Short mmCIF file of the C-alpha atoms (twelve columns), coordinates in Angstrom:
data_MODEL
# 
_entry.id   MODEL 
# 
loop_
_atom_site.group_PDB 
_atom_site.id 
_atom_site.type_symbol 
_atom_site.label_atom_id 
_atom_site.label_alt_id 
_atom_site.label_comp_id 
_atom_site.label_asym_id 
_atom_site.label_seq_id 
_atom_site.Cartn_x 
_atom_site.Cartn_y 
_atom_site.Cartn_z 
_atom_site.pdbx_PDB_model_num 
ATOM 1  C CA . UNK A 1  -56.210 63.553 -181.646 1 
ATOM 2  C CA . UNK A 2  -56.228 62.037 -185.098 1 
ATOM 3  C CA . UNK A 3  -55.619 64.101 -188.200 1 
ATOM 4  C CA . UNK A 4  -56.633 63.322 -191.750 1 
ATOM 5  C CA . UNK A 5  -56.421 65.630 -194.723 1 
ATOM 6  C CA . UNK A 6  -58.743 65.929 -197.700 1 
ATOM 7  C CA . UNK A 7  -59.327 68.587 -200.338 1 
ATOM 8  C CA . UNK A 8  -62.430 70.592 -201.108 1 
ATOM 9  C CA . UNK A 9  -62.891 72.694 -204.213 1 
ATOM 10 C CA . UNK A 10 -61.187 75.762 -202.728 1 
ATOM 11 C CA . UNK A 11 -58.998 74.707 -199.821 1 
ATOM 12 C CA . UNK A 12 -57.618 71.601 -198.145 1 
ATOM 13 C CA . UNK A 13 -59.461 70.503 -195.009 1 
ATOM 14 C CA . UNK A 14 -57.755 68.816 -192.079 1 
ATOM 15 C CA . UNK A 15 -59.899 66.714 -189.757 1 
ATOM 16 C CA . UNK A 16 -59.059 66.220 -186.091 1 
ATOM 17 C CA . UNK A 17 -60.783 63.804 -183.714 1 
ATOM 18 C CA . UNK A 18 -60.719 65.385 -180.282 1 
ATOM 19 C CA . UNK A 19 -62.767 64.834 -177.124 1 
ATOM 20 C CA . UNK A 20 -65.284 62.681 -178.994 1 
ATOM 21 C CA . UNK A 21 -65.857 65.240 -181.768 1 
ATOM 22 C CA . UNK A 22 -64.516 65.619 -185.294 1 
ATOM 23 C CA . UNK A 23 -63.222 69.084 -186.163 1 
ATOM 24 C CA . UNK A 24 -62.861 69.923 -189.861 1 
ATOM 25 C CA . UNK A 25 -60.638 72.954 -190.416 1 
ATOM 26 C CA . UNK A 26 -60.225 74.584 -193.805 1 
ATOM 27 C CA . UNK A 27 -56.750 75.879 -194.614 1 
ATOM 28 C CA . UNK A 28 -56.728 78.337 -197.515 1 
ATOM 29 C CA . UNK A 29 -53.146 79.035 -198.537 1 
ATOM 30 C CA . UNK A 30 -53.872 82.724 -199.131 1 
ATOM 31 C CA . UNK A 31 -53.122 83.848 -195.581 1 
ATOM 32 C CA . UNK A 32 -50.498 82.871 -193.023 1 
ATOM 33 C CA . UNK A 33 -53.044 83.195 -190.213 1 
ATOM 34 C CA . UNK A 34 -55.302 80.515 -191.684 1 
ATOM 35 C CA . UNK A 35 -52.763 77.728 -191.251 1 
ATOM 36 C CA . UNK A 36 -52.652 75.032 -188.623 1 
ATOM 37 C CA . UNK A 37 -49.233 75.549 -187.089 1 
ATOM 38 C CA . UNK A 38 -47.443 72.443 -185.718 1 
ATOM 39 C CA . UNK A 39 -47.788 73.607 -182.103 1 
ATOM 40 C CA . UNK A 40 -51.611 73.683 -182.282 1 
ATOM 41 C CA . UNK A 41 -52.208 69.914 -182.555 1 
ATOM 42 C CA . UNK A 42 -49.496 69.303 -179.951 1 
ATOM 43 C CA . UNK A 43 -51.182 71.685 -177.494 1 
ATOM 44 C CA . UNK A 44 -54.621 70.220 -178.249 1 
ATOM 45 C CA . UNK A 45 -53.305 66.716 -177.476 1 
ATOM 46 C CA . UNK A 46 -51.740 67.929 -174.235 1 
ATOM 47 C CA . UNK A 47 -54.941 69.669 -173.148 1 
ATOM 48 C CA . UNK A 48 -57.005 66.589 -174.014 1 
ATOM 49 C CA . UNK A 49 -54.791 64.654 -171.587 1 
ATOM 50 C CA . UNK A 50 -55.082 67.405 -168.931 1 
ATOM 51 C CA . UNK A 51 -58.653 68.782 -169.347 1 
ATOM 52 C CA . UNK A 52 -58.746 70.234 -165.831 1 
ATOM 53 C CA . UNK A 53 -56.328 72.937 -167.029 1 
ATOM 54 C CA . UNK A 54 -59.207 74.538 -168.979 1 
ATOM 55 C CA . UNK A 55 -62.441 73.046 -167.604 1 
ATOM 56 C CA . UNK A 56 -64.656 75.776 -166.170 1 
ATOM 57 C CA . UNK A 57 -62.157 78.549 -166.985 1 
ATOM 58 C CA . UNK A 58 -62.212 81.558 -169.287 1 
ATOM 59 C CA . UNK A 59 -59.619 81.054 -172.036 1 
ATOM 60 C CA . UNK A 60 -58.108 83.678 -174.350 1 
ATOM 61 C CA . UNK A 61 -56.327 82.409 -177.452 1 
ATOM 62 C CA . UNK A 62 -54.139 84.990 -179.173 1 
ATOM 63 C CA . UNK A 63 -53.226 84.413 -182.821 1 
ATOM 64 C CA . UNK A 64 -55.661 81.527 -183.145 1 
ATOM 65 C CA . UNK A 65 -55.102 80.813 -186.855 1 
ATOM 66 C CA . UNK A 66 -57.696 78.203 -187.850 1 
ATOM 67 C CA . UNK A 67 -58.819 78.029 -184.218 1 
ATOM 68 C CA . UNK A 68 -57.861 74.450 -183.365 1 
ATOM 69 C CA . UNK A 69 -56.796 75.182 -179.783 1 
ATOM 70 C CA . UNK A 70 -59.766 77.442 -179.079 1 
ATOM 71 C CA . UNK A 71 -62.162 74.802 -180.374 1 
ATOM 72 C CA . UNK A 72 -60.329 72.154 -178.363 1 
ATOM 73 C CA . UNK A 73 -60.676 74.031 -175.067 1 
ATOM 74 C CA . UNK A 74 -64.353 74.652 -175.784 1 
ATOM 75 C CA . UNK A 75 -64.856 70.906 -176.270 1 
ATOM 76 C CA . UNK A 76 -62.895 70.235 -173.092 1 
ATOM 77 C CA . UNK A 77 -65.259 72.316 -170.970 1 
ATOM 78 C CA . UNK A 78 -63.916 75.872 -170.866 1 
ATOM 79 C CA . UNK A 79 -66.544 78.253 -169.480 1 
ATOM 80 C CA . UNK A 80 -65.789 80.917 -172.087 1 
ATOM 81 C CA . UNK A 81 -63.389 80.970 -175.056 1 
ATOM 82 C CA . UNK A 82 -62.233 84.107 -176.857 1 
ATOM 83 C CA . UNK A 83 -60.182 83.585 -180.014 1 
ATOM 84 C CA . UNK A 84 -58.371 86.366 -181.882 1 
ATOM 85 C CA . UNK A 85 -56.529 86.560 -185.188 1 
ATOM 86 C CA . UNK A 86 -55.200 89.724 -186.829 1 
# 
């Protein structure tokens, strides 16, 4: 996973290269839930190294924030991904 940050007119965007795709996640500072927490890229990297943990499985992500981990497991072959954020 490779991260790069750039700014758009309204919110900074962080780009992640994962499983052959580039994910661009917007991070408005108006809400705590919209942030990319430090554990999310770490978990995405781990899952990219161990894709069989999610491949073909139904995955529920609680408190998904910007959705990095949910998007990662979808790219890594999860059968179904449900992401929630309050």
